[in-house]
CHARMM-style PDB file with segment names, atoms N, HN, CA, C and O in Angstrom:
ATOM      1  N   MET     1      92.764 108.693 119.588  1.00  0.00      PROA
ATOM      2  CA  MET     1      94.650 108.838 119.487  1.00  0.00      PROA
ATOM      3  C   MET     1      94.934 109.408 118.442  1.00  0.00      PROA
ATOM      4  O   MET     1      94.213 109.173 117.473  1.00  0.00      PROA
ATOM      5  N   ARG     2      95.691 110.029 118.341  1.00  0.00      PROA
ATOM      6  HN  ARG     2      96.277 110.220 119.128  1.00  0.00      PROA
ATOM      7  CA  ARG     2      96.442 110.377 117.638  1.00  0.00      PROA
ATOM      8  C   ARG     2      98.168 109.090 116.897  1.00  0.00      PROA
ATOM      9  O   ARG     2      99.070 108.422 117.402  1.00  0.00      PROA
ATOM     10  N   ALA     3      97.765 109.384 115.776  1.00  0.00      PROA
ATOM     11  HN  ALA     3      97.032 109.927 115.366  1.00  0.00      PROA
ATOM     12  CA  ALA     3      98.944 108.280 115.614  1.00  0.00      PROA
ATOM     13  C   ALA     3     100.567 109.018 115.224  1.00  0.00      PROA
ATOM     14  O   ALA     3     100.764 109.866 114.353  1.00  0.00      PROA
ATOM     15  N   LYS     4     101.475 108.480 116.039  1.00  0.00      PROA
ATOM     16  HN  LYS     4     101.315 107.792 116.746  1.00  0.00      PROA
ATOM     17  CA  LYS     4     102.720 109.322 116.315  1.00  0.00      PROA
ATOM     18  C   LYS     4     103.145 109.271 115.205  1.00  0.00      PROA
ATOM     19  O   LYS     4     102.512 108.582 114.406  1.00  0.00      PROA
ATOM     20  N   HSD     5     104.627 110.128 114.645  1.00  0.00      PROA
ATOM     21  HN  HSD     5     105.141 110.688 115.295  1.00  0.00      PROA
ATOM     22  CA  HSD     5     104.672 110.707 113.613  1.00  0.00      PROA
ATOM     23  C   HSD     5     106.270 110.940 113.433  1.00  0.00      PROA
ATOM     24  O   HSD     5     106.940 111.874 113.874  1.00  0.00      PROA
ATOM     25  N   HSD     6     106.680 109.853 112.678  1.00  0.00      PROA
ATOM     26  HN  HSD     6     106.136 109.094 112.319  1.00  0.00      PROA
ATOM     27  CA  HSD     6     108.271 110.036 113.275  1.00  0.00      PROA
ATOM     28  C   HSD     6     109.092 110.961 112.533  1.00  0.00      PROA
ATOM     29  O   HSD     6     108.407 111.412 111.616  1.00  0.00      PROA
ATOM     30  N   ALA     7     110.251 111.440 112.523  1.00  0.00      PROA
ATOM     31  HN  ALA     7     110.808 111.074 113.268  1.00  0.00      PROA
ATOM     32  CA  ALA     7     110.774 112.340 111.488  1.00  0.00      PROA
ATOM     33  C   ALA     7     111.187 111.739 110.979  1.00  0.00      PROA
ATOM     34  O   ALA     7     111.952 112.510 110.401  1.00  0.00      PROA
ATOM     35  N   ASN     8     111.440 110.656 110.529  1.00  0.00      PROA
ATOM     36  HN  ASN     8     110.818 110.030 110.998  1.00  0.00      PROA
ATOM     37  CA  ASN     8     112.628 109.685 109.055  1.00  0.00      PROA
ATOM     38  C   ASN     8     111.426 109.032 108.539  1.00  0.00      PROA
ATOM     39  O   ASN     8     111.373 108.371 107.502  1.00  0.00      PROA
ATOM     40  N   ALA     9     110.803 109.187 109.065  1.00  0.00      PROA
ATOM     41  HN  ALA     9     110.846 109.723 109.907  1.00  0.00      PROA
ATOM     42  CA  ALA     9     109.045 107.843 108.623  1.00  0.00      PROA
ATOM     43  C   ALA     9     108.484 108.387 107.125  1.00  0.00      PROA
ATOM     44  O   ALA     9     107.885 109.453 106.980  1.00  0.00      PROA
ATOM     45  N   LYS    10     108.723 107.667 106.304  1.00  0.00      PROA
ATOM     46  HN  LYS    10     109.209 106.802 106.422  1.00  0.00      PROA
ATOM     47  CA  LYS    10     107.577 108.120 104.799  1.00  0.00      PROA
ATOM     48  C   LYS    10     106.532 107.748 104.594  1.00  0.00      PROA
ATOM     49  O   LYS    10     106.015 106.658 104.839  1.00  0.00      PROA
ATOM     50  N   ALA    11     106.025 108.914 103.981  1.00  0.00      PROA
ATOM     51  HN  ALA    11     106.444 109.800 103.783  1.00  0.00      PROA
ATOM     52  CA  ALA    11     104.564 108.419 104.626  1.00  0.00      PROA
ATOM     53  C   ALA    11     104.044 107.780 103.462  1.00  0.00      PROA
ATOM     54  O   ALA    11     104.307 107.893 102.265  1.00  0.00      PROA
ATOM     55  N   ARG    12     103.164 107.012 104.172  1.00  0.00      PROA
ATOM     56  HN  ARG    12     102.950 106.920 105.145  1.00  0.00      PROA
ATOM     57  CA  ARG    12     102.487 105.975 102.956  1.00  0.00      PROA
ATOM     58  C   ARG    12     100.933 105.499 103.269  1.00  0.00      PROA
ATOM     59  O   ARG    12     100.272 105.652 104.296  1.00  0.00      PROA
ATOM     60  N   ARG    13     100.601 104.892 102.060  1.00  0.00      PROA
ATOM     61  HN  ARG    13     101.138 104.769 101.226  1.00  0.00      PROA
ATOM     62  CA  ARG    13      99.640 105.453 101.442  1.00  0.00      PROA
ATOM     63  C   ARG    13      98.712 104.155 101.874  1.00  0.00      PROA
ATOM     64  O   ARG    13      99.356 103.106 101.873  1.00  0.00      PROA
ATOM     65  N   TRP    14      97.057 104.002 102.312  1.00  0.00      PROA
ATOM     66  HN  TRP    14      96.534 104.855 102.313  1.00  0.00      PROA
ATOM     67  CA  TRP    14      96.801 103.021 102.135  1.00  0.00      PROA
ATOM     68  C   TRP    14      96.573 101.528 101.377  1.00  0.00      PROA
ATOM     69  O   TRP    14      97.429 101.513 100.492  1.00  0.00      PROA
ATOM     70  N   VAL    15      96.003 100.590 101.336  1.00  0.00      PROA
ATOM     71  HN  VAL    15      95.308 100.602 102.055  1.00  0.00      PROA
ATOM     72  CA  VAL    15      96.590  99.906 100.790  1.00  0.00      PROA
ATOM     73  C   VAL    15      95.038 100.660  99.553  1.00  0.00      PROA
ATOM     74  O   VAL    15      95.123 101.458  98.620  1.00  0.00      PROA
ATOM     75  N   VAL    16      93.761  99.917 100.162  1.00  0.00      PROA
ATOM     76  HN  VAL    16      93.692  99.268 100.920  1.00  0.00      PROA
ATOM     77  CA  VAL    16      92.786 100.119  99.076  1.00  0.00      PROA
ATOM     78  C   VAL    16      93.690 101.392  98.202  1.00  0.00      PROA
ATOM     79  O   VAL    16      94.298 101.053  97.186  1.00  0.00      PROA
ATOM     80  N   GLU    17      93.741 103.149  98.759  1.00  0.00      PROA
ATOM     81  HN  GLU    17      93.247 103.424  99.584  1.00  0.00      PROA
ATOM     82  CA  GLU    17      94.693 104.226  97.628  1.00  0.00      PROA
ATOM     83  C   GLU    17      94.695 103.250  96.621  1.00  0.00      PROA
ATOM     84  O   GLU    17      93.860 102.929  95.775  1.00  0.00      PROA
ATOM     85  N   ALA    18      96.275 102.687  97.011  1.00  0.00      PROA
ATOM     86  HN  ALA    18      96.953 102.947  97.698  1.00  0.00      PROA
ATOM     87  CA  ALA    18      97.020 102.069  95.682  1.00  0.00      PROA
ATOM     88  C   ALA    18      96.406 101.219  95.296  1.00  0.00      PROA
ATOM     89  O   ALA    18      96.830 100.969  94.167  1.00  0.00      PROA
ATOM     90  N   ASP    19      95.695 100.637  95.522  1.00  0.00      PROA
ATOM     91  HN  ASP    19      95.350 100.840  96.439  1.00  0.00      PROA
ATOM     92  CA  ASP    19      95.091  99.125  94.623  1.00  0.00      PROA
ATOM     93  C   ASP    19      93.975 100.167  93.627  1.00  0.00      PROA
ATOM     94  O   ASP    19      93.574  99.422  92.732  1.00  0.00      PROA
ATOM     95  N   HSD    20      93.453 101.323  93.481  1.00  0.00      PROA
ATOM     96  HN  HSD    20      93.779 101.927  94.208  1.00  0.00      PROA
ATOM     97  CA  HSD    20      92.687 102.447  93.046  1.00  0.00      PROA
ATOM     98  C   HSD    20      92.793 102.641  91.641  1.00  0.00      PROA
ATOM     99  O   HSD    20      92.286 102.475  90.532  1.00  0.00      PROA
ATOM    100  N   ALA    21      94.543 103.468  92.890  1.00  0.00      PROA
ATOM    101  HN  ALA    21      94.955 103.603  93.791  1.00  0.00      PROA
ATOM    102  CA  ALA    21      95.610 103.576  91.815  1.00  0.00      PROA
ATOM    103  C   ALA    21      95.855 103.201  90.317  1.00  0.00      PROA
ATOM    104  O   ALA    21      95.823 103.784  89.234  1.00  0.00      PROA
ATOM    105  N   TRP    22      96.192 101.572  90.920  1.00  0.00      PROA
ATOM    106  HN  TRP    22      96.218 101.098  91.800  1.00  0.00      PROA
ATOM    107  CA  TRP    22      96.557 100.476  90.191  1.00  0.00      PROA
ATOM    108  C   TRP    22      95.648 100.344  89.304  1.00  0.00      PROA
ATOM    109  O   TRP    22      95.785 100.788  88.165  1.00  0.00      PROA
ATOM    110  N   THR    23      94.665  99.756  89.685  1.00  0.00      PROA
ATOM    111  HN  THR    23      94.553  99.395  90.611  1.00  0.00      PROA
ATOM    112  CA  THR    23      92.665  99.815  88.665  1.00  0.00      PROA
ATOM    113  C   THR    23      92.912 100.810  88.006  1.00  0.00      PROA
ATOM    114  O   THR    23      93.317 100.482  86.891  1.00  0.00      PROA
ATOM    115  N   ASN    24      92.831 102.747  88.267  1.00  0.00      PROA
ATOM    116  HN  ASN    24      92.501 103.014  89.173  1.00  0.00      PROA
ATOM    117  CA  ASN    24      92.857 103.909  87.284  1.00  0.00      PROA
ATOM    118  C   ASN    24      93.208 103.393  86.068  1.00  0.00      PROA
ATOM    119  O   ASN    24      92.544 103.752  85.096  1.00  0.00      PROA
ATOM    120  N   ARG    25      94.156 102.591  85.910  1.00  0.00      PROA
ATOM    121  HN  ARG    25      94.696 102.300  86.699  1.00  0.00      PROA
ATOM    122  CA  ARG    25      95.601 102.602  84.748  1.00  0.00      PROA
ATOM    123  C   ARG    25      94.993 101.481  83.784  1.00  0.00      PROA
ATOM    124  O   ARG    25      95.606 101.124  82.778  1.00  0.00      PROA
ATOM    125  N   PHE    26      93.653 100.902  84.174  1.00  0.00      PROA
ATOM    126  HN  PHE    26      93.154 101.192  84.991  1.00  0.00      PROA
ATOM    127  CA  PHE    26      92.663 100.586  83.250  1.00  0.00      PROA
ATOM    128  C   PHE    26      91.513 101.005  82.796  1.00  0.00      PROA
ATOM    129  O   PHE    26      90.612 100.807  83.611  1.00  0.00      PROA
ATOM    130  N   ARG    27      91.070 101.663  81.517  1.00  0.00      PROA
ATOM    131  HN  ARG    27      91.802 101.825  80.855  1.00  0.00      PROA
ATOM    132  CA  ARG    27      90.837 102.382  81.488  1.00  0.00      PROA
ATOM    133  C   ARG    27      89.863 101.248  80.769  1.00  0.00      PROA
ATOM    134  O   ARG    27      89.046 101.624  81.609  1.00  0.00      PROA
ATOM    135  N   ASP    28      89.203 100.277  80.062  1.00  0.00      PROA
ATOM    136  HN  ASP    28      89.866  99.971  79.380  1.00  0.00      PROA
ATOM    137  CA  ASP    28      88.278 100.110  80.456  1.00  0.00      PROA
ATOM    138  C   ASP    28      87.661  99.887  81.926  1.00  0.00      PROA
ATOM    139  O   ASP    28      86.565  99.336  81.821  1.00  0.00      PROA
ATOM    140  N   LEU    29      87.998 100.129  83.197  1.00  0.00      PROA
ATOM    141  HN  LEU    29      88.888 100.577  83.282  1.00  0.00      PROA
ATOM    142  CA  LEU    29      87.431  99.638  84.158  1.00  0.00      PROA
ATOM    143  C   LEU    29      87.532 101.035  84.720  1.00  0.00      PROA
ATOM    144  O   LEU    29      87.136 100.766  85.855  1.00  0.00      PROA
ATOM    145  N   LEU    30      87.828 102.624  84.761  1.00  0.00      PROA
ATOM    146  HN  LEU    30      88.150 102.843  83.839  1.00  0.00      PROA
ATOM    147  CA  LEU    30      87.844 104.042  84.623  1.00  0.00      PROA
ATOM    148  C   LEU    30      86.663 103.959  84.832  1.00  0.00      PROA
ATOM    149  O   LEU    30      85.887 104.025  85.785  1.00  0.00      PROA
ATOM    150  N   ILE    31      86.631 103.653  82.787  1.00  0.00      PROA
ATOM    151  HN  ILE    31      87.261 103.599  82.012  1.00  0.00      PROA
ATOM    152  CA  ILE    31      85.150 104.264  82.602  1.00  0.00      PROA
ATOM    153  C   ILE    31      84.632 103.119  81.945  1.00  0.00      PROA
ATOM    154  O   ILE    31      85.112 102.436  81.041  1.00  0.00      PROA
ATOM    155  N   ARG    32      83.410 103.026  82.655  1.00  0.00      PROA
ATOM    156  HN  ARG    32      83.020 103.582  83.389  1.00  0.00      PROA
ATOM    157  CA  ARG    32      82.444 101.931  82.269  1.00  0.00      PROA
ATOM    158  C   ARG    32      81.976 101.685  81.637  1.00  0.00      PROA
ATOM    159  O   ARG    32      80.766 101.906  81.596  1.00  0.00      PROA
ATOM    160  N   TRP    33      82.972 100.734  80.246  1.00  0.00      PROA
ATOM    161  HN  TRP    33      83.955 100.555  80.280  1.00  0.00      PROA
ATOM    162  CA  TRP    33      82.301 100.533  78.717  1.00  0.00      PROA
ATOM    163  C   TRP    33      81.540  99.395  79.012  1.00  0.00      PROA
ATOM    164  O   TRP    33      80.433  99.505  78.486  1.00  0.00      PROA
ATOM    165  N   ALA    34      81.693  98.142  79.755  1.00  0.00      PROA
ATOM    166  HN  ALA    34      82.592  98.052  80.183  1.00  0.00      PROA
ATOM    167  CA  ALA    34      80.562  97.198  79.742  1.00  0.00      PROA
ATOM    168  C   ALA    34      79.503  97.655  80.386  1.00  0.00      PROA
ATOM    169  O   ALA    34      79.541  98.518  81.263  1.00  0.00      PROA
ATOM    170  N   LYS    35      78.095  96.852  79.796  1.00  0.00      PROA
ATOM    171  HN  LYS    35      78.065  96.152  79.083  1.00  0.00      PROA
ATOM    172  CA  LYS    35      77.062  97.227  79.849  1.00  0.00      PROA
ATOM    173  C   LYS    35      76.716  95.727  80.732  1.00  0.00      PROA
ATOM    174  O   LYS    35      75.489  95.626  80.761  1.00  0.00      PROA
ATOM    175  N   LYS    36      77.279  94.703  81.354  1.00  0.00      PROA
ATOM    176  HN  LYS    36      78.275  94.785  81.331  1.00  0.00      PROA
ATOM    177  CA  LYS    36      76.357  93.513  81.755  1.00  0.00      PROA
ATOM    178  C   LYS    36      77.440  94.069  82.919  1.00  0.00      PROA
ATOM    179  O   LYS    36      78.423  94.811  82.916  1.00  0.00      PROA
ATOM    180  N   PRO    37      76.654  93.239  83.969  1.00  0.00      PROA
ATOM    181  CA  PRO    37      77.725  93.343  85.435  1.00  0.00      PROA
ATOM    182  C   PRO    37      78.413  91.956  85.415  1.00  0.00      PROA
ATOM    183  O   PRO    37      79.248  91.996  86.319  1.00  0.00      PROA
ATOM    184  N   ALA    38      78.445  91.010  84.939  1.00  0.00      PROA
ATOM    185  HN  ALA    38      77.767  90.977  84.205  1.00  0.00      PROA
ATOM    186  CA  ALA    38      78.993  90.040  84.400  1.00  0.00      PROA
ATOM    187  C   ALA    38      80.446  90.271  84.127  1.00  0.00      PROA
ATOM    188  O   ALA    38      81.462  89.749  84.586  1.00  0.00      PROA
ATOM    189  N   ASN    39      80.196  91.401  83.061  1.00  0.00      PROA
ATOM    190  HN  ASN    39      79.370  91.824  82.688  1.00  0.00      PROA
ATOM    191  CA  ASN    39      81.414  91.736  81.105  1.00  0.00      PROA
ATOM    192  C   ASN    39      82.767  92.362  83.210  1.00  0.00      PROA
ATOM    193  O   ASN    39      83.864  92.046  83.670  1.00  0.00      PROA
ATOM    194  N   TYR    40      81.771  93.155  83.562  1.00  0.00      PROA
ATOM    195  HN  TYR    40      80.879  93.411  83.189  1.00  0.00      PROA
ATOM    196  CA  TYR    40      82.226  93.668  84.429  1.00  0.00      PROA
ATOM    197  C   TYR    40      83.128  93.295  85.397  1.00  0.00      PROA
ATOM    198  O   TYR    40      84.194  93.884  85.575  1.00  0.00      PROA
ATOM    199  N   LEU    41      82.759  92.353  86.026  1.00  0.00      PROA
ATOM    200  HN  LEU    41      81.893  91.874  85.881  1.00  0.00      PROA
ATOM    201  CA  LEU    41      83.760  91.599  86.983  1.00  0.00      PROA
ATOM    202  C   LEU    41      85.084  91.414  86.433  1.00  0.00      PROA
ATOM    203  O   LEU    41      86.106  91.879  86.939  1.00  0.00      PROA
ATOM    204  N   ALA    42      85.014  90.489  85.031  1.00  0.00      PROA
ATOM    205  HN  ALA    42      84.184  90.112  84.620  1.00  0.00      PROA
ATOM    206  CA  ALA    42      85.536  89.764  84.589  1.00  0.00      PROA
ATOM    207  C   ALA    42      86.300  90.742  83.896  1.00  0.00      PROA
ATOM    208  O   ALA    42      87.423  90.465  83.476  1.00  0.00      PROA
ATOM    209  N   LEU    43      85.935  91.537  83.786  1.00  0.00      PROA
ATOM    210  HN  LEU    43      85.022  91.762  84.127  1.00  0.00      PROA
ATOM    211  CA  LEU    43      87.637  92.565  83.484  1.00  0.00      PROA
ATOM    212  C   LEU    43      88.072  92.914  84.863  1.00  0.00      PROA
ATOM    213  O   LEU    43      89.237  92.580  85.082  1.00  0.00      PROA
ATOM    214  N   THR    44      87.488  93.466  85.809  1.00  0.00      PROA
ATOM    215  HN  THR    44      86.541  93.736  85.631  1.00  0.00      PROA
ATOM    216  CA  THR    44      88.018  93.418  87.169  1.00  0.00      PROA
ATOM    217  C   THR    44      88.569  92.290  87.964  1.00  0.00      PROA
ATOM    218  O   THR    44      88.943  92.315  89.137  1.00  0.00      PROA
ATOM    219  N   HSD    45      88.555  91.219  87.062  1.00  0.00      PROA
ATOM    220  HN  HSD    45      88.252  91.198  86.110  1.00  0.00      PROA
ATOM    221  CA  HSD    45      89.665  89.981  87.715  1.00  0.00      PROA
ATOM    222  C   HSD    45      90.394  89.451  86.670  1.00  0.00      PROA
ATOM    223  O   HSD    45      91.009  88.408  86.894  1.00  0.00      PROA
ATOM    224  N   PHE    46      90.455  89.968  85.540  1.00  0.00      PROA
ATOM    225  HN  PHE    46      89.955  90.815  85.358  1.00  0.00      PROA
ATOM    226  CA  PHE    46      91.594  90.105  84.219  1.00  0.00      PROA
ATOM    227  C   PHE    46      92.616  91.068  84.608  1.00  0.00      PROA
ATOM    228  O   PHE    46      93.832  90.931  84.468  1.00  0.00      PROA
ATOM    229  N   ALA    47      91.682  92.547  85.362  1.00  0.00      PROA
ATOM    230  HN  ALA    47      90.695  92.659  85.476  1.00  0.00      PROA
ATOM    231  CA  ALA    47      92.623  93.775  85.950  1.00  0.00      PROA
ATOM    232  C   ALA    47      93.921  93.814  86.930  1.00  0.00      PROA
ATOM    233  O   ALA    47      94.998  94.406  86.995  1.00  0.00      PROA
ATOM    234  N   PHE    48      93.069  92.678  87.771  1.00  0.00      PROA
ATOM    235  HN  PHE    48      92.194  92.197  87.718  1.00  0.00      PROA
ATOM    236  CA  PHE    48      93.243  91.818  88.709  1.00  0.00      PROA
ATOM    237  C   PHE    48      94.778  90.490  88.563  1.00  0.00      PROA
ATOM    238  O   PHE    48      95.939  90.264  88.905  1.00  0.00      PROA
ATOM    239  N   GLY    49      94.195  90.238  88.179  1.00  0.00      PROA
ATOM    240  HN  GLY    49      93.252  90.421  87.901  1.00  0.00      PROA
ATOM    241  CA  GLY    49      95.233  89.197  87.748  1.00  0.00      PROA
ATOM    242  C   GLY    49      96.697  90.314  86.564  1.00  0.00      PROA
ATOM    243  O   GLY    49      97.893  90.062  86.710  1.00  0.00      PROA
ATOM    244  N   ILE    50      96.365  91.071  85.868  1.00  0.00      PROA
ATOM    245  HN  ILE    50      95.394  91.276  85.750  1.00  0.00      PROA
ATOM    246  CA  ILE    50      97.024  91.477  85.363  1.00  0.00      PROA
ATOM    247  C   ILE    50      98.460  92.428  86.320  1.00  0.00      PROA
ATOM    248  O   ILE    50      99.302  93.217  85.891  1.00  0.00      PROA
ATOM    249  N   MET    51      98.267  92.024  87.377  1.00  0.00      PROA
ATOM    250  HN  MET    51      97.583  91.383  87.726  1.00  0.00      PROA
ATOM    251  CA  MET    51      99.296  93.130  88.251  1.00  0.00      PROA
ATOM    252  C   MET    51      99.309  91.899  89.230  1.00  0.00      PROA
ATOM    253  O   MET    51     100.345  91.556  89.801  1.00  0.00      PROA
ATOM    254  N   ALA    52      98.298  91.353  89.370  1.00  0.00      PROA
ATOM    255  HN  ALA    52      97.457  91.631  88.906  1.00  0.00      PROA
ATOM    256  CA  ALA    52      99.269  90.291  90.939  1.00  0.00      PROA
ATOM    257  C   ALA    52     101.099  89.738  89.030  1.00  0.00      PROA
ATOM    258  O   ALA    52     102.243  89.848  89.470  1.00  0.00      PROA
ATOM    259  N   TRP    53     101.044  89.437  87.947  1.00  0.00      PROA
ATOM    260  HN  TRP    53     100.114  89.348  87.589  1.00  0.00      PROA
ATOM    261  CA  TRP    53     101.746  89.191  87.493  1.00  0.00      PROA
ATOM    262  C   TRP    53     102.676  90.336  87.764  1.00  0.00      PROA
ATOM    263  O   TRP    53     103.664  90.249  88.493  1.00  0.00      PROA
ATOM    264  N   ARG    54     102.319  91.344  87.169  1.00  0.00      PROA
ATOM    265  HN  ARG    54     101.517  91.415  86.576  1.00  0.00      PROA
ATOM    266  CA  ARG    54     103.966  92.386  86.913  1.00  0.00      PROA
ATOM    267  C   ARG    54     104.253  92.986  88.409  1.00  0.00      PROA
ATOM    268  O   ARG    54     105.224  93.709  88.632  1.00  0.00      PROA
ATOM    269  N   GLN    55     103.521  92.695  89.178  1.00  0.00      PROA
ATOM    270  HN  GLN    55     102.732  92.108  88.997  1.00  0.00      PROA
ATOM    271  CA  GLN    55     104.759  92.325  90.867  1.00  0.00      PROA
ATOM    272  C   GLN    55     105.065  90.853  90.552  1.00  0.00      PROA
ATOM    273  O   GLN    55     106.201  90.865  90.078  1.00  0.00      PROA
ATOM    274  N   CYS    56     104.692  89.822  90.579  1.00  0.00      PROA
ATOM    275  HN  CYS    56     103.770  89.812  90.964  1.00  0.00      PROA
ATOM    276  CA  CYS    56     105.799  88.389  90.547  1.00  0.00      PROA
ATOM    277  C   CYS    56     107.149  88.796  89.883  1.00  0.00      PROA
ATOM    278  O   CYS    56     108.209  88.750  90.507  1.00  0.00      PROA
ATOM    279  N   LEU    57     107.075  89.103  88.893  1.00  0.00      PROA
ATOM    280  HN  LEU    57     106.214  89.141  88.386  1.00  0.00      PROA
ATOM    281  CA  LEU    57     107.701  89.547  87.380  1.00  0.00      PROA
ATOM    282  C   LEU    57     109.398  90.789  87.862  1.00  0.00      PROA
ATOM    283  O   LEU    57     110.604  90.893  87.641  1.00  0.00      PROA
ATOM    284  N   SER    58     107.670  91.772  88.999  1.00  0.00      PROA
ATOM    285  HN  SER    58     106.690  91.687  89.178  1.00  0.00      PROA
ATOM    286  CA  SER    58     108.793  92.791  89.369  1.00  0.00      PROA
ATOM    287  C   SER    58     110.111  92.600  90.962  1.00  0.00      PROA
ATOM    288  O   SER    58     110.977  93.192  91.605  1.00  0.00      PROA
ATOM    289  N   ARG    59     109.425  91.435  90.844  1.00  0.00      PROA
ATOM    290  HN  ARG    59     108.721  90.953  90.322  1.00  0.00      PROA
ATOM    291  CA  ARG    59     110.203  90.664  92.139  1.00  0.00      PROA
ATOM    292  C   ARG    59     111.009  89.842  92.343  1.00  0.00      PROA
ATOM    293  OT1 ARG    59     111.316  89.552  93.500  1.00  0.00      PROA
TER     294      ARG     59
END
C-alpha cells in the first residue's frame, strides 16, 4: 500500500535519519578515531547525552 499524500503536509524525515544527521555533527563519531570499542561506545553515549541536553535547553 502506498501512503496518502496531502497537499499541505510537510515532508517528514525518519527518526533514524535525523539521529544520524545529528551524530554526524560530532567529528569523532563521523571519522572513527577511537580504536577501542569501549572508547567509541563512550563517545557515542557522550554525544547522545549532549544532544539530549540541547533538546532540553531549547524547549
